[in-house]
C-alpha positions in Angstrom: 14.1 68.1 1.6 14.0 65.1 -0.9 17.8 65.1 -1.6 18.9 65.0 1.8 16.3 62.3 2.4 17.6 60.2 -0.1 21.3 61.1 0.6 20.6 59.7 4.1 18.3 56.8 3.2 15.0 58.3 4.7 11.5 59.0 3.7 10.8 63.0 2.8 7.8 62.5 4.9 9.6 61.5 7.8 12.2 64.8 7.6 8.8 66.8 7.7 7.5 65.0 10.6 10.4 65.7 12.7 10.5 69.1 11.3 7.1 69.9 12.4 7.5 67.9 15.6 10.5 70.2 16.7 8.5 73.1 16.2 5.7 72.0 18.3 6.2 73.2 21.9 3.6 70.9 23.2 6.0 68.1 22.9 8.2 69.7 25.5 8.5 70.6 29.1 8.2 74.3 29.5 11.6 75.9 29.4 13.6 72.9 27.8 15.2 73.5 24.3 15.6 71.4 21.2 19.1 69.8 21.1 20.6 67.7 18.3 23.2 65.0 19.5 25.9 64.2 16.5 26.1 60.6 15.4 28.9 58.7 13.9 28.5 55.5 12.0 31.9 53.7 11.6 33.5 50.6 10.2 32.8 47.4 12.8 35.5 47.2 15.2 36.8 43.9 16.5 35.5 42.7 20.3 39.5 42.4 20.7 39.9 45.8 20.2 37.2 47.2 22.6 37.7 47.5 26.4 36.0 45.3 28.8 32.7 46.6 29.9 30.0 45.1 32.3 27.3 45.9 29.6 28.2 45.6 26.1 26.5 45.3 22.5 23.3 47.1 23.5 21.7 50.3 22.6 18.4 52.2 23.9 16.3 53.9 21.7 13.7 56.3 23.1 11.0 57.8 20.6 9.6 61.1 20.9 6.5 59.7 22.8 8.7 57.9 25.5 8.5 54.6 24.3 11.7 53.0 24.9 13.5 50.0 22.7 16.5 48.1 24.3 18.1 46.4 22.0 21.1 43.7 21.9 23.9 44.0 19.5 22.6 40.9 17.7 19.4 42.0 16.9 17.9 41.5 13.4 18.3 45.5 11.5 14.9 44.7 9.7 13.0 43.3 12.8 14.0 46.1 14.7 13.0 48.7 11.7 9.6 47.3 11.9 9.2 47.7 15.4 10.4 51.5 15.6 7.9 52.0 12.7 5.2 50.5 14.4 5.8 52.6 18.0 6.4 55.8 16.2 2.8 55.6 14.5 0.6 55.4 17.7 
């Protein structure tokens, strides 16, 4: 676990917590299955290369407890990490 955590710049305790939470049926409504969504981090693309969209540069993060964070593309990464850390401890 520690090797995987280091590879992805995570704390090994977080991986253990996620694994324990996935194994806890109390987190899921009856009949729901746990699924993972693949994510890819790519190099930044220039705005000119992106198609026009009514909402751009925004992301929504939904934590396991149901808290939602909506952040713009100009959000400070360190500040966002602090917010996620505080909310995930509640």
